[in-house]
C-alpha positions in Angstrom: -9.5 28.8 -15.9 -10.7 24.9 -16.7 -13.4 25.6 -14.8 -14.9 28.4 -17.1 -16.2 25.6 -18.9 -18.9 25.4 -16.0 -19.0 29.0 -15.0 -18.6 31.6 -17.9 -20.6 32.4 -21.0 -24.1 32.4 -21.9 -24.4 28.9 -22.5 -23.2 28.3 -18.8 -26.2 30.5 -17.3 -27.9 27.4 -16.1 -24.6 25.8 -14.6 -24.4 29.3 -12.6 -27.9 28.7 -11.5 -27.0 25.4 -9.7 -23.9 26.9 -8.3 -26.4 29.7 -6.9 -28.3 26.4 -5.6 -25.0 25.8 -3.6 -24.8 29.0 -2.0 -22.0 30.1 -3.7 -21.5 33.8 -4.5 -20.4 35.8 -7.6 -16.8 36.3 -5.9 -16.5 32.7 -5.3 -17.4 31.7 -8.8 -14.8 34.2 -10.1 -12.3 32.1 -8.1 -10.5 28.8 -9.3 -12.9 25.9 -8.5 -10.8 23.4 -6.1 -12.0 19.8 -5.6 -11.2 18.6 -2.0 -11.9 14.6 -2.3 -12.5 13.5 0.9 -12.3 9.8 2.0 -14.3 10.5 5.5 -16.2 7.8 6.5 -17.3 6.6 10.0 -16.2 2.8 9.7 -12.6 3.0 9.0 -10.3 4.1 12.1 -7.8 5.5 9.1 -10.7 8.0 8.2 -12.8 9.1 10.8 -10.7 12.3 11.6 -10.6 13.3 7.8 -13.6 15.8 8.3 -11.2 18.1 10.1 -8.7 17.6 7.7 -11.2 18.5 5.0 -12.0 21.9 7.0 -8.5 22.7 7.4 -7.7 22.2 3.5 -10.7 24.5 2.9 -9.4 27.2 4.8 -5.9 26.7 3.4 -7.7 26.9 -0.4 -9.6 30.2 0.6 -6.8 32.0 2.5 -4.9 31.1 -0.8 -7.9 32.7 -3.1 -9.5 29.7 -4.1 -13.1 28.3 -3.9 -13.0 24.7 -2.4 -15.9 22.0 -3.0 -15.7 19.0 -1.2 -16.8 15.4 -2.8 -16.3 11.5 -1.4 -14.2 8.8 -2.3 -14.7 5.3 -0.5 -12.3 3.4 1.2 -12.1 -0.1 2.9 -10.6 -0.9 6.3 -8.6 -4.1 5.5 -8.2 -5.3 9.2 -12.1 -5.3 9.2 -12.4 -7.0 5.8 -10.1 -9.6 6.8 -10.8 -13.3 7.0 -13.9 -13.5 5.4 -15.5 -12.6 1.7 -15.3 -8.9 2.3 -11.6 -9.5 1.4 -12.2 -10.3 -1.6 -13.5 -6.9 -2.2 -10.9 -5.0 -0.9 -8.3 -5.0 -3.7 -10.7 -4.1 -6.3 -11.9 -0.7 -4.7 -8.6 0.5 -5.9 -9.8 1.0 -9.2 -13.2 1.9 -8.3 -11.8 4.8 -6.2 -9.8 5.9 -9.0 -12.7 5.6 -11.8 -15.2 7.5 -9.6 -12.8 10.4 -8.7 -11.9 10.7 -12.5 -15.5 10.9 -13.1 -16.1 13.5 -10.4 -13.2 15.6 -11.5 -14.2 15.7 -15.3 -17.6 16.3 -14.8 -17.2 19.3 -12.7 -14.3 20.7 -14.3 -12.2 21.5 -11.1 -9.2 23.5 -11.7 -7.1 21.5 -9.3 -7.4 18.8 -6.6 -6.4 17.9 -2.6 -6.6 14.7 -2.2 -7.2 13.3 1.4 -6.9 9.3 1.5 -5.1 7.4 4.3 -5.7 3.8 3.9 -4.0 0.8 1.9 -6.3 1.2 -1.6 -7.7 4.5 -1.1 -4.0 6.2 -1.4 -3.0 4.2 -4.7 -6.3 4.8 -6.2 -6.3 8.5 -5.8 -3.0 8.8 -6.9 -4.1 6.9 -10.2 -6.7 9.2 -10.5 -4.3 12.0 -10.4 -2.2 10.8 -12.9 -4.8 10.4 -15.4 -6.6 13.6 -14.5 -3.2 15.7 -14.8 -4.5 18.8 -13.0 -2.5 20.3 -10.3 -2.7 18.3 -7.2 -1.5 17.8 -3.5 -2.1 15.0 -1.3 -2.5 15.2 2.4 -3.4 12.0 4.3 -5.1 11.3 7.2 -1.7 10.0 9.3 -0.5 7.3 11.2 -2.2 5.6 14.6 -0.1 5.9 17.8 1.4 2.7 18.8 -0.5 1.0 21.5 1.2 -0.1 24.7 0.5 -3.9 26.2 2.6 -5.0 29.0 5.1 -2.2 28.8 6.1 -2.7 25.1 4.7 -0.7 21.9 1.9 -2.9 20.0 -0.3 -2.6 16.7 -2.7 -4.5 14.8 -0.5 -7.1 13.7 0.5 -7.8 17.4 -3.6 -8.3 17.9 -3.6 -10.7 15.0 -0.5 -12.9 16.2 -2.4 -12.8 19.8 -5.2 -14.8 18.4 -2.6 -17.3 17.2 -1.0 -17.5 20.5 -4.1 -18.0 22.4 -4.8 -21.1 19.9 -1.5 -22.4 20.6 -2.2 -22.1 24.3 0.1 -19.5 25.2 -2.0 -17.0 25.9 -5.0 -16.7 27.9 -8.2 -15.1 26.9 -7.7 -12.3 29.4 -4.6 -11.9 27.8 -6.0 -11.4 24.2 -8.8 -8.9 25.5 -6.1 -6.8 26.9 -4.4 -6.5 23.6 -7.8 -6.1 22.0 -8.4 -3.0 24.1 -5.0 -1.6 23.6 -3.4 -2.4 20.5 -5.0 0.2 18.5 -5.8 3.4 20.9 -6.2 6.1 18.6 -7.7 7.2 14.8 -5.0 6.8 11.9 -3.8 4.3 9.8 -2.3 1.4 11.9 0.9 2.2 13.2 3.5 0.0 11.6 4.8 0.1 8.1 2.0 -1.5 6.7 0.4 -1.0 3.3 -1.4 2.6 4.4 2.0 3.8 5.9 3.9 2.5 3.2 2.0 4.5 0.5 1.5 7.2 2.5 5.5 7.7 2.6 6.0 7.0 -0.9 3.5 9.8 -2.0 6.0 12.0 -0.1 9.1 10.4 -1.5 7.6 10.5 -5.3 6.9 14.0 -4.6 2.9 14.3 -4.5 2.8 15.2 -0.7 4.4 17.7 1.4 6.6 17.0 4.4 5.2 14.9 7.1 2.8 13.6 4.9 3.3 9.9 5.6 4.7 10.1 9.5 2.7 12.9 11.2 0.2 10.8 13.6 -3.0 11.5 13.2 -3.8 13.0 16.6 -1.2 15.5 16.0 -2.4 19.1 15.5 0.8 19.2 13.4 -1.6 17.5 10.8 -4.0 19.7 10.8 -1.5 22.3 10.1 -0.3 20.7 7.3 -3.7 20.2 5.8 -3.9 24.1 5.5 -0.7 24.2 3.9 -1.7 21.8 1.4 -4.7 23.8 0.5 -2.3 26.8 0.3 0.2 24.9 -1.9 -2.2 23.8 -4.3 -3.1 27.4 -5.4 0.5 27.8 -6.1 0.8 24.5 -8.2 -2.3 26.0 -10.0 -0.5 29.3 -10.8 2.9 27.5 -11.8 1.1 25.0 -13.7 2.8 22.1 -12.0 0.5 18.7 -12.5 1.3 15.5 -11.7 2.7 14.4 -14.6 5.5 16.9 -14.2 6.0 15.1 -10.9 5.2 11.6 -11.4 8.2 10.9 -13.7 10.1 7.8 -14.5 12.9 9.2 -12.3 10.4 9.7 -9.5 9.3 6.4 -9.5 12.9 5.3 -9.3 13.2 7.5 -6.0 10.0 6.0 -4.5 11.5 2.6 -4.9 14.7 3.5 -3.7 12.9 4.9 -0.5 10.5 1.8 -0.6 13.6 -0.4 0.0 15.2 1.8 2.6 12.1 1.8 4.9 11.3 -1.7 4.4 7.9 -1.1 2.9 4.8 -3.1 2.5 5.0 -6.0 -0.6 1.8 -4.2 -1.9 3.9 -1.6 -3.0 5.0 -4.0 -5.9 1.2 -4.0 -6.8 0.7 -0.1 -6.4 3.3 1.4 -8.1 3.4 -0.1 -11.4 -0.4 0.6 -11.5 0.3 4.2 -10.7 3.1 4.4 -13.1 0.8 3.1 -15.9 -1.4 6.1 -15.4 1.0 8.3 -15.6 2.4 7.1 -18.7 5.4 5.1 -17.3 5.8 1.5 -17.3 7.5 0.0 -14.4 8.8 -3.3 -14.9 9.2 -5.2 -11.6 12.4 -6.8 -12.5 13.5 -3.2 -11.7 13.0 -3.9 -7.9 15.7 -6.1 -7.6 18.2 -4.0 -9.3 17.2 -0.9 -7.0 17.2 -3.4 -4.0 20.7 -4.6 -4.9 22.4 -1.0 -4.3 19.8 0.4 -1.6 20.4 -0.4 2.0 17.8 -1.1 3.9 17.7 1.8 6.9 14.4 1.1 8.8 12.7 -2.2 10.9 9.5 -0.5 11.5 6.9 -2.9 13.0 6.4 -5.5 11.9 9.8 -6.2 10.8 11.1 -4.7 14.1 9.8 -2.8 17.2 10.0 0.8 16.2 6.7 2.6 15.1 5.6 5.6 12.8 5.6 8.0 15.6 9.4 7.3 16.0 10.0 7.5 12.4 8.2 11.0 12.5 10.3 12.4 15.2 13.6 10.7 13.9 13.0 13.5 11.0 10.4 11.2 9.0 10.6 10.6 4.8 12.9 13.2 4.4 15.4 12.2 7.1 15.8 8.9 5.1 16.0 10.7 1.8 18.6 12.9 3.1 20.8 9.3 4.3 20.2 7.8 0.9 21.5 11.0 -1.1 24.8 10.5 0.7 25.5 7.8 -1.7 24.1 9.7 -4.8 20.8 7.1 -4.9 18.4 9.7 -5.5 17.8 12.2 -8.3 17.6 15.3 -6.4 16.7 17.9 -9.4 12.9 16.5 -9.9 10.4 19.0 -9.2 7.6 18.2 -6.3 4.5 19.3 -4.8 6.2 21.6 -2.6 7.2 23.7 -5.7 10.8 22.7 -5.0 13.0 19.8 -5.9 13.7 17.0 -4.1 17.0 18.5 -3.4 15.6 21.8 -1.8 13.3 19.9 0.1 15.9 17.3 2.0 18.7 19.8 2.2 18.2 20.7 6.0 16.4 17.7 7.0 18.7 15.4 9.4 18.4 12.1 10.7 17.8 12.9 14.7 17.6 9.2 15.7 20.1 6.6 14.3 18.3 3.8 16.4 15.1 4.5 14.3 16.6 5.4 11.2 20.1 3.8 10.5 22.8 5.9 9.3 23.7 4.7 5.4 27.1 3.5 7.0 25.5 1.3 9.2 22.5 -0.1 7.7 20.3 -3.0 8.9 21.5 -4.6 5.5 23.2 -3.6 2.5 20.4 -4.6 0.5 16.6 -3.2 0.1 13.6 -4.5 2.3 11.6 -6.1 -0.5 13.0 -8.6 -3.1 11.3 -10.1 -6.3 11.7 -13.8 -6.3 11.8 -15.9 -9.8 12.0 -19.6 -10.8 9.9 -22.4 -12.1 7.1 -21.9 -9.3 7.3 -18.0 -10.0 8.0 -17.6 -14.0 7.0 -14.1 -13.9 7.2 -13.2 -10.2 7.1 -13.4 -6.2 7.2 -10.9 -3.8 8.8 -11.2 -0.1 9.3 -8.6 2.4 13.0 -9.6 2.9 13.6 -7.1 5.7 10.8 -8.8 7.8 12.4 -12.3 7.3 14.6 -14.0 10.1 17.9 -14.8 8.9 17.6 -18.7 9.2 14.9 -18.7 6.9 16.3 -16.5 4.1 17.4 -19.7 2.3 15.0 -22.6 2.9 13.9 -26.2 1.7 10.8 -27.9 2.8 7.8 -29.9 2.1 4.7 -28.4 0.5 1.3 -28.4 2.4 -0.9 -27.5 0.0 -4.3 -25.7 0.2 -6.9 -24.5 -2.2 -7.9 -21.4 0.0 -7.0 -19.7 2.9 -9.6 -21.0 5.3 -8.6 -24.6 5.0 -4.7 -23.4 5.8 -5.5 -21.5 8.7 -7.6 -24.6 10.1 -4.6 -27.1 9.6 -2.2 -24.3 11.2 -4.2 -23.9 14.3 -4.7 -27.5 14.5 -1.4 -28.3 14.6 -1.0 -30.2 11.7 1.6 -27.8 10.2 5.0 -28.6 11.9 8.9 -26.9 11.5 10.0 -26.7 8.3 6.9 -27.2 6.3 5.9 -24.9 3.5 2.4 -23.9 3.3 1.2 -23.2 -0.2 -2.5 -21.2 -0.3 -3.5 -21.0 -3.9 -6.7 -20.1 -6.0 -6.6 -16.8 -4.1 -5.4 -14.6 -6.9 -7.0 -11.5 -8.9 -8.9 -14.3 -10.8 -8.9 -17.5 -8.7 -10.0 -15.9 -5.6 -11.4 -13.7 -7.4 -9.6 -10.5 -5.7 -6.5 -11.4 -4.6 -7.1 -11.5 -0.6 -4.4 -10.6 1.7 -2.9 -13.7 4.0 -2.6 -12.0 7.5 -4.5 -14.3 9.1 -2.5 -17.6 8.0 0.9 -15.7 8.7 -0.3 -14.6 11.9 -1.3 -18.1 12.9 1.8 -19.2 12.0 3.4 -16.7 14.1 1.1 -17.1 17.0 2.0 -20.7 17.0 5.7 -20.2 17.6 6.4 -21.3 13.9 7.4 -17.7 12.4 11.3 -18.8 12.0 11.0 -22.5 10.7 7.9 -22.5 8.4 7.4 -20.5 5.3 4.2 -19.6 3.3 3.8 -19.0 -0.4 0.5 -17.8 -2.5 -0.7 -16.3 -5.3 -3.0 -14.4 -3.1 -1.1 -11.5 -1.3 0.1 -10.6 1.9 -0.6 -7.6 4.3 2.1 -5.1 5.0 1.5 -6.4 8.8 3.1 -9.6 7.8 6.4 -10.9 8.7 8.3 -14.0 8.3 9.3 -16.0 5.0 6.0 -14.9 3.7 6.2 -15.1 -0.3 3.1 -13.5 -2.4 2.1 -11.9 -5.6 3.0 -15.6 -7.1 2.5 -15.0 -10.9 1.1 -16.6 -13.1 -1.5 -17.3 -10.4 -3.4 -21.0 -10.1 -6.5 -20.0 -11.8 -4.8 -19.7 -15.2 -2.6 -22.6 -14.7 0.3 -21.0 -13.5 2.8 -23.5 -11.7 1.8 -23.1 -8.3 -1.6 -25.1 -9.5 0.7 -28.1 -10.2 2.3 -28.3 -6.8 1.6 -31.5 -5.1 1.5 -32.2 -1.2 5.1 -33.2 -0.1 7.0 -31.8 -3.0 10.0 -30.0 -1.9 10.0 -26.3 -2.1 13.3 -24.2 -2.5 13.5 -20.7 -1.4 16.6 -18.6 -1.8 16.0 -14.9 -0.9 19.5 -13.8 -1.3 19.5 -15.1 -4.9 16.0 -14.1 -5.7 15.1 -17.7 -6.3 11.7 -19.7 -5.6 11.2 -23.2 -7.3 9.6 -26.4 -6.9 12.1 -29.3 -7.1 10.4 -31.2 -9.5 11.7 -32.2 -12.9 10.2 -29.9 -16.0 9.0 -33.3 -17.6 6.8 -34.2 -14.5 5.3 -30.4 -14.3 4.4 -30.5 -18.1 2.6 -34.0 -17.4 0.9 -32.6 -14.4 -0.1 -29.2 -16.8 -1.3 -31.7 -19.3 -3.5 -33.1 -16.2 -4.5 -30.0 -14.9 -8.4 -28.8 -14.9 -9.5 -25.1 -14.7 -11.6 -24.2 -11.8 -14.2 -21.8 -11.9 -13.8 -19.0 -9.5 -16.3 -19.0 -6.5 -18.0 -15.4 -7.4 -21.0 -13.8 -6.1 -23.7 -11.8 -7.9 -22.8 -8.3 -8.5 -19.4 -6.4 -8.6 -17.4 -9.4 -7.6 -18.8 -11.2 -10.5 -18.2 -8.4 -13.0 -14.5 -7.9 -11.6 -13.7 -11.7 -12.2 -14.5 -11.2 -15.9 -12.8 -7.9 -16.3 -9.7 -9.4 -14.8 -9.7 -12.2 -17.1 -10.1 -10.2 -20.2 -7.4 -7.6 -19.1 -9.8 -4.7 -19.2 -8.4 -1.5 -17.7 -10.6 -1.6 -14.9 -9.1 -4.4 -13.6 -6.5 -4.7 -11.0 -4.3 -7.0 -12.8 -3.8 -8.3 -16.2 -3.8 -12.0 -16.0 -1.1 -13.6 -18.2 
């Protein structure tokens, strides 16, 4: 066993002494040592229930003959971090989570791991760690929140942000907003739509690192406690069979995950996280492949914010496996890949069927013949710009309008709420990228303000920051190169005409190349506004392309 390095032999007598201090018996020390990575905390709604799952996983491990030992991982609530300096810290925690988990697992020589994450950066961070460590690992997430109910309709966190915009527009009273405030988020769990957390939990299942239901069983259901027990038992089977994360997370598995991503209509943040996870697994993902996969993958689900169905309904309809079963009807998935169940993808989905064609469209009757995400390119985005196509209204799929330029999120929100943005405009928010922010903030507040002001079907927004999975409308983020390194978004001037063509994956500013070159020559770099401490160090890491950085700036 790997853990023999800390348990067996005369040289390890001091180590055994410390295990004795933990209260471990000789019988426990003779068994495989299984690390339980718990993201439990009391500040994130998606994590407040994870202590119960930890106990269930421990029971499963012990029943299957292992010795479980829990250690923690941090997690940020993106909703609470939204709209202030805290959002600069959110994305960078992904790499802190991966690094610290790697450190703990290596220092204590665990034989296998069960990861218990739930929210936006926590899930990809632990997947990155699993790929690096490459010891048998199973994931069991905390599960999604149940949808809220306001005035007879299901609601979620994105409804809450849009309610604030509606209040600013005068179409909601303070009492209306208070009702949303008290009802939109009624339970523990990751926010109830197909936002980043639920997207990544579903893709964990699709890629093969989680068991059936990992992405969809609601947090408050007892079925999730059963799932946690099974995860504890299953990791012992993977250990016995020596099935490791890199056996599961192959290039073909990432292609499966991208295909499911397109069918589900996941968050644009998956375009940040999947390449990072793949890199740790020794697989290089070029995001150009996303459009190739999207072109042949129908969009089968319109979960909030793209539509009015929620994670609990996807679960009842058959969950991720039912979506995968639909995709298999057109041979869009590799069914021969091994997964954390110990079985192949094909064996996993064989007897799981679509129970609700209103929630999961049949493959022959999709919402669209193309997938839920598009990667745009052009003179405004030479490397990439990402949009959640499934959440864009038809009239905004092709749009031209004058640029309204802002150098930070706060200035844009003030202009939107004060009525300075009008139908047809394209809001440009720059210097919010990995280096320019620093930290690449999410832009849920601006998109929610646009929607709340009734402009969601006639105003576009582009940024070198990123968009929350809760964003909807013609919101194009991840513009690369970013403004802080002189990307073309830094050269856009007030009133320039921006051309958006999502069906043809194009994003351009209608200015001559000569004029852009002239502006580039006159452009002056800005120093990022950083604080002391980790964020300042991060700004330097992202500039140098250090492994600890979220993105390498080109």
